[in-house]
N, C-alpha and C positions, 0 to 999 in steps of 0.2 A: 648779812641781810637775814632778815628774819624768815624762817621756814616757810615755804609755800604751800605746805600740806597742812589741814587741820589733822590733829592727830586726837584720837579717844581710847580708850581701852575698853573693849566689848568682848567677853569671852565665847569662845566656840570652837569646835572641830568643823572643818571644811573638808571635802573631796579635792583629789588633786585636780580634776578640771575645773573645779570653782576657783582654786586658787591661780589657774593658769588664765582664768577671766581677769581676775584681779591684774596680773601681769600685764595683760593686755592694755588694760585702762591706765596704769601708769607708763607704760610705754606711747600710749598716746597723749598722756600728760608732757612727756619728754619731747615729743614732736611739737606740741603746743609752744613749750619754752623756748625751743630752738627757732620757731618762725618768728618769735617776739624778741630774738636776739636776748635773751635771759641766760643768765649763768647754768650750767647742767647741775641737776642736784642728784646725788647718789642715793640708790634705794636697794634694798634685798628683800625679797618675800621669801620666807622659808615655811614648809611644812612639815610638822612633826607628828607623825599618825602613831599613837598606841605606842611609841617606843620602838617600833620595829623598822621603818623607812622614813627618809627625810628627802623632800625635795626643797629646791631652792632656785629662784631666779635672782640674777643680778643685772644690776642697769649696765654696768661695765662689760658685761659679757654677753651681750648680744640680746639680752631679756628674754632667754629659752629658759623654761623649767626644765631642770635636771636633776638625776637621782645621785644623791651624795651619801648615803648611808643610814645609819640608825641614829635617831632622835631620842632625848631625855624623857619626852612628855607629849601628851597631845596637846594640840593648839596651832593655830596659824599666826604669824607674827608679821606685822609689816614693819620695818624698821626706817627711819630718815632721818634727817637731822633734825626733826622738831620732836622726836619722840618714838612711841611705839604703839600699834594698834593691832588686838587680837579681835576678830571678826566673832560676831555671834551668828548672824543670819546667813543661811546658805545662799551662795553664789553672789556676794556682794560685790559690786564695782564701784569705786570712787574717782571723782573728778574734782580739779578745784572748781568750787562753784562761784556763780556770780551774784550770790546772796550775801549782802553786806552783812546780814546778821552772823551768821557762823561760817557760810562759804562752803558748807557740805550738802552735796546733791547726792542721791542714789540713784543711779543710773538702771540698775538690774538686780530684782530681788526673787529669788526662788525659782530655779530653771530658767525659762526664758521671759519670764514676767518682767515689764519694763514700767517705770510708774515715775512720776516727776519728783518733787523735793519732799524732804521732811516738812511737816508745818510745825514750827516752832512756838512752844507755849509761852516763852519768853526770851528774849534776845540775850546772846552772850556779850559778857564785857570784853574787852581787849584782850584779857588773859584770865583763866579762872584757876583755882587752885584745886588741888586732889580731892576735895571733900565737896565739891560742888556737884551739882546734879541737875539732870534735864531732862523733860519729859517731851518725847515725839511720838507722831504717830507714823508708823511703817505701813502702808497698803501693800498687799502682796507678799508680804514676808510673815510679820507677826503682826496678827491681827489685834487691836486693842493698843491702850496705852501701855508704854513699856519704860521703866524708869532706868535710865542707863547711866553709870556713873563716869564721870570723866577725868581722866587724868591730868591732861594737857590738850587745851585747844589753842591755837593761836588763829587769827584771822589772815585771810590771803593778803600779802602785798598788793596794794592797789597799783604796783608799778607793773604786775603782771597782766598784759592785756590779752584777755582769753577770746579766740575767735569765736564769733558769734555762732549759735545753733542755727541749724538751716530754718527757713521759713516758708511756709507753704500757704496757700488759697485755697480751701476745701471746695471743692466744685459740686460733690454728690455722693452717695453712700453706696457701696457695693452690696452684693448679697448677703455678705456676713456681716453688714452693719459698720465697716471700716470707712474712715473719710477716704473719699480718692481727689487725688491732687497731681498734677504735670509740673514737673520741676525741670527744665532744660530738656524737654522733650520725654523725659521719663515718668512712666506712671509711678506714683508713690501711695501705698495704701497704708493708711495712718489710724491705727486704733484710738478711739477717746476722741475723734473730732468730728464735728457736724458740718454739713454744708453751709457756705456762707463764712466760716471762720477762717480768721488766720491765727496759725499756730505754728510754735516751734516745735520741731520733732527730731527724734534720734532714730535712726535705721538699725533694725537687728537682723537684718537679712537682705543680701545685695544680690541682684540677678543683672544682666545685661540690659533687659527691656523693664524693670520694675523693682521696686523696693518695698518691703514691708517694715513698718516703722509703727512708732507710738507717740502720741503727743506729750511732750514736754511741758509747755507752758500754752495757753490759750491767751492770746493777744488780742482778739477781737470774738467775743464769744456770741453764738447765735441766739436769738430769742427763744427758740425752743430748749435751749440747754437746762436743765433742772439740777440741783443736788441731790445725787444718788440716795434714796433713803435708807438703804441697806448698809450696816456697819461692814458688811464682808465685800463690798464691792471693791473692785481691783484685785482681790486676792481670789475669792473664788470665781471658777469659770463656769457657773451656772447662767450667770445672766450678765450679759455684756453690753447692753443698752440701756440701763437705768440713767445714763446722763442725757437720755432723749425723753421727753415726755410721751405719753401713752398716746396723746392724738398724733404726735409727729412719728412715732414708731409704727403706726398703721399706716401713715401716709407714705412713708419710706417703703414699706413692705407692698403697698399696691404699686409704686413705681418700680420695684425690682421685679413684679411680674409683669409690667408693660414692657419694662425693656428686654427680659427674656422673650415675650411672644414676638416683639420685633427684631429684636437681633439673632435669634436663633431661627425662628419660623417666618420672618417678613409679614407677620400679621398683627392687625389692631382690630380689636372686639368692635363690634358694632353699637356694644353697649358696655360701658364699665358700672358694675354694680357697687352699690353702699356697701362700704368694709363690715364685716362682721366681727364685732369685738366686745369683751366683758371687763369684768373687773381685772385688775392687774395683780393682786395679791392674794395668797391664800388658795388659788385656783389649782394647784398640782394636785392631782388625786392619785396619780401614778409617781413613782421616782425609784432610782436605785442608787442607795446610798453607799458610798466605798466607807469600808471601816479599816483602820491600821493603828495598830499597838505601838506608840513611838515612846519610849520610857523617857528621852530626851525631853519631850514636850508634856509630861505629865500623865501620860497613860494613853486611853483610847481617843483616837479622833474618827469622828464620824462624821459625814456630809458629803458635798462635791468636790471634785477635785480641782486644784488651783489651774488658774488660767496657763495654757500652753504647758503643763506640768503633771506629771503623774504622783505628785503628793496630793494628800488630802487636806483641803482646807481647814484652818482652825476655826471652829463655830460651835456657837451653844443655841442657835436658832436660825430658821430660814424662813423668809416672809413668804416665799411663793408657795410653800407647804401650807396644807390646812392648819390652822393654829393648834388644834390639839395633837397634830403630829410633830409641828415645830417645838412644842413644849415638852416633847418627850426626848430630845436630844441630850440633854445632861443627863436625864435619867439611863438611857442607853450606854453612854459612856461609862458611867458607874457599873452597869449591870455586866459589859463586856471586861471591863478591868476586873471584876469579880470572878469570871470564869476560870476553869482549868486551864485552858490553853487560849489566851486571849488574841494570840497573833496567828491563829489558825481560823479566823472567822473574817472574812474579806468582803462580806457584803450584807447589807439588809435591805430588802426591795420592799416598798410601800405600795400597799394598795387600799383605796377607800371606796368603799361602795355605799351608798345611803347612809346610816350611821354606825355602820361597823368598819373597823380599821383593822387589815391585816399586815402584819410583820412577816416577812419570809426570810429567816436566817440562813445565809450560806456557811456550813461549817466544813472542813477539810479533815477533821480528825473526830472520832465517835466522842459523843457528848458523855460527861460522867453523870452520874445519879444526882450528884449535888448541882451540876449545870441545870438538869432537867427541873430540879427543884427552884433553881432561881427563876428560870423562864416561866414556870406556873405562878409563882408568885409575882413576878412582874405583869403577866397578863391579867391577872385577879385584880391587882393593884390599880393598874392603868385603863382596863376596861377594853385590852386589844386582842386580837387573835393570833397565836403564833402558828405558822407553817416552818417545817424545818426541809433543808435541800442539802443532801450529803454529796450528791453528784450532779449530774446533768438535770435538765427541766422535768425528766420522768420520774426523777427523785423526789420531787416536792410531795409531801405530805401534811396533813392537818395534825397538828399536835394538841395544843390547848386552847379554848376549851373542846373537848372531844364532840359535843353537840353543835358547836357554832355553824349558824345558817350560812349559806353560800351569799356571796356579794352579790349586789344587784345595783343597775341604775334604772331610771326611768326617763321615759319620753312621753311628757304629760299631753302635748298637744296630740298624741295620737294614742292614748290610752295604753301605753305598753311598759311593762317591767321586763327587763333583760338581765339574767343571771349571768355570771361569769367566775371562773376561777382566778385566782390571784397572778398567775402567770400569763394567763390569755390577754391579747390584746384589746385593749379599749382605749378610747380617746383621755389624755390626760385632764382635759378642760371641760366639765360636763356641761355648763352653760353656754359655751361657745358651741360645742358639739349639738346641742339641742336646736340652736340657731341654724347651724349647718345644716343637720337633716331637715329643717322647715324650709330653708332655701332650696335643697335638693328637690323637695317634693313638689314646690312651688315652679319651678323650672320644667321637671320631667311631666308633672300633670296625669298621673296614673288613674285610670278608671276602669270601671267594670267592662269586662270583654278584651280587655289587652293583655299580651302575654309580653311580660318584660323580663330582662335577663339583667343580674347584680352581679357583675364580675368583681372578684376579690370581695366576697360578700362577708367574710371574717364571721362574726357569732350573729349576724342578722341586723346590725345597726341601721342600714338602710333596706332590707329586705323586708323586713316587717312593717315598716311605714308603709312600703309600697302595697304591701298586701291588704293592710288595715283601710286604704283607699279604694280597694275593690279590684285590683288586677291580680291576675295570677304571674306568680313571679319563679324564676329559676336562679337559685343561688348557687354561684361556682367558687370554690375555693380550694387552695392547693395543701391546707391542713385537714387530715382526716378529723382531728379532734376538734377543731372549729366546727366543721360539717357538723358534729354529733352536737355539739352546743347548740348551732344555729336551729337544727330540728327541734332539740328540746325547747328551746324558747319560742318557737312557732307554737308547737304544743301546749307551752306554759301560757300563751296569749291566745288559744283557740283558732289559730290561723294556719292548722297544720293542712288543711284542705286546699288552700291558695298557693302554698308553698312547698317547692321541690328544693331539693340541694343534690350535688353533685361534687364529686371531688376530681378536681383536673388541675394540671400545670398548665397554667395560662401563659407562662414564659415561654412555652414550646407551641402555642396555640398555631393552628394552621388551617388554610380555607377547610379544607376536609374534616378536620375535628371540630369545628363550627358549625358546618353544615349539618353535623351527624346530630346538633342538639336541637334543629329545627328553626323556624323563623320567629323573629320577634317585632314587635311594634318599636320598641323603645330599648335603649341599653342604660345601664348605669354602671360606670367604672371607676372604681376606688383602689388603685393600686399603691405598693409600696412605693418607697423612693426610686426605684430601679424603672418605674414607668411602666407602660404596657405596650412596649413598640411593637413586639410579635402579633400582639391580639390586633392592634389597630390596624396592621399590614395585611393581617388575615381576614379582616373584614371584608364582606361585599360592598359595592360601591355603595352610594346613598339612595340607591333604589332599594336597599335593605331595611335597616331601623329608620324611621322617621326622625327620631332626635337622639341625642347621647349627652347625657349628662356625667363630667369628667371631674371627679374631685382628686386633688393631688396634693401630696406634700413637698413637691419637688417643683418650683417653675421651671427649672431647664428641662427636665423631663416631659413636662406637660408641654412646652413649647414646642419639644421635639415631635411628641405624638402630634400635636395639633397639626404640625406642617403635613404629616401623613394625612390625616382626616381631611384637611382642605385640598392641599395640593395633588393628593393622589386619589382619594375617594371622593371628591365633590362636596364635601359638607361646608356650610358657613360658620364660621364663628360668631354666633350671635351676641354672646356677652361673656364676660369673665369677671371675677372679684376675688378679694382676699379674706381669708379668715384670720385673726390675730390669736391662734390657738395658743402659742405661746408667749406671752408678753415680757418684755425685756430680752428676749434672745433674739436671735436673726431668723429662727424659723417661722415659716408662714405656711399655712394651708390655701389653697385655693381651688376655685369651682369654675368651671366653664360650660356653656352650652353650645353644641352643634347641632343644626340642622341641616337635613337633606333638601 
């Protein structure tokens, strides 16, 4: 009988746990053959690690990975009746495919990343010789086309009747952008699936009440499905929703907000605001890029991490970064490769303000004189500003050019320019932030004679527009550095007389601490993801502030705090809506209005 495994020769070292995954895949294949009354096929997987130790698993010995001693050379060998495979990508698992072309399907690539099948440039013949080649696209593992030399490929026997992959009908999207289905009463969360679709899926995490899975094949596609334009989609973990059009993403995020308000707080807004959305590409003015020097992959890797993995994705561009920053990635790789200790530079932080681009280089060891010369030359050539970070955030210093101006962004509706340090928090999407501030001011309606509190004020993103519209405002923030920046921004914009600022830990707010601040006509609350539950519990009943505008980056904590404001403090939830601050990701900002 012809061998039931396709066999190729692809070279690489693999870790022990990754070999164990191959073993599990082969064991599942044995179970499939047994279920179809097919003859058992013997196999053995062995790991030889730099000639120091060797592990192997044998189908005849229970398919357990065992330590057996020393091996002669690096490599992982898959041996079967059909030939031998050495695997190049990390963490690959093979199963007999249902594809007539070659029958080769990749179920797992790099860490926990799951993808569908290799897309073949041309079909395999019935059998091919050692010199034949094949080009395939491997999302999640190797990004880009990879030339692979095949030693032996045999088509799977048509007599092997493979059990069908499970199929699910997708009902909705969850808050992480995964398709939600129910199969035999169990919830299945399926990455890469959209509402209304019928998909084949494979589970990679099973619990008694739910499973996490990834789509293997879309049998019936949604009308909102689009081809992801980014070549790194599937590998890079930065954008997980590119398979859904921008309008669909915005609508899905609106449903996430409404579902959170209902299921957590049992609330329905009196009005749903039109969503705030901007461009889908080139919007990300802040980013933290991981840096890894990996000799086996040609040197430095710079970018976002792979999905569900600590590895850095192999990329030379990023469509959500500003074009001038995206274009720098290849040059940054070359720069890091030329440094004296390229493996001691774990991160480059990007901050763009106006026409200026700052890169903050994190370095774990002292830089040499030649390193500093290279950094100066890079800055002069590419028109960027270097900051250096030797330890914590307090160690960040301006390096070159030494006379560089501070970063800034503008809120033109209010005639404001806000200055900021590259490590200080600002919103990543300037276009959506401007629309969000405009919406907040329209809901809050500040006017002369009013006293308004801006809770979690940061560097004054909402404080200064409130003051510009005539109200007196008290900005409260837990970071002394941001309070200093907010005061400086108020002075820079001629609003110091209308603005006060104070340092306070609002996560420990009490009725007494708030009473000491005096009374307010209105409040604006803009907390981090943790929300502001202590603050809203400490607020007086609706007889206090007449209205509250709450800006949130977490629908769940907004809903939790809304429940307190409505059910305990007597406010009405007049309206709520979303801002698509991070297109192509599941992250969303939201805004809500409460009135007493």
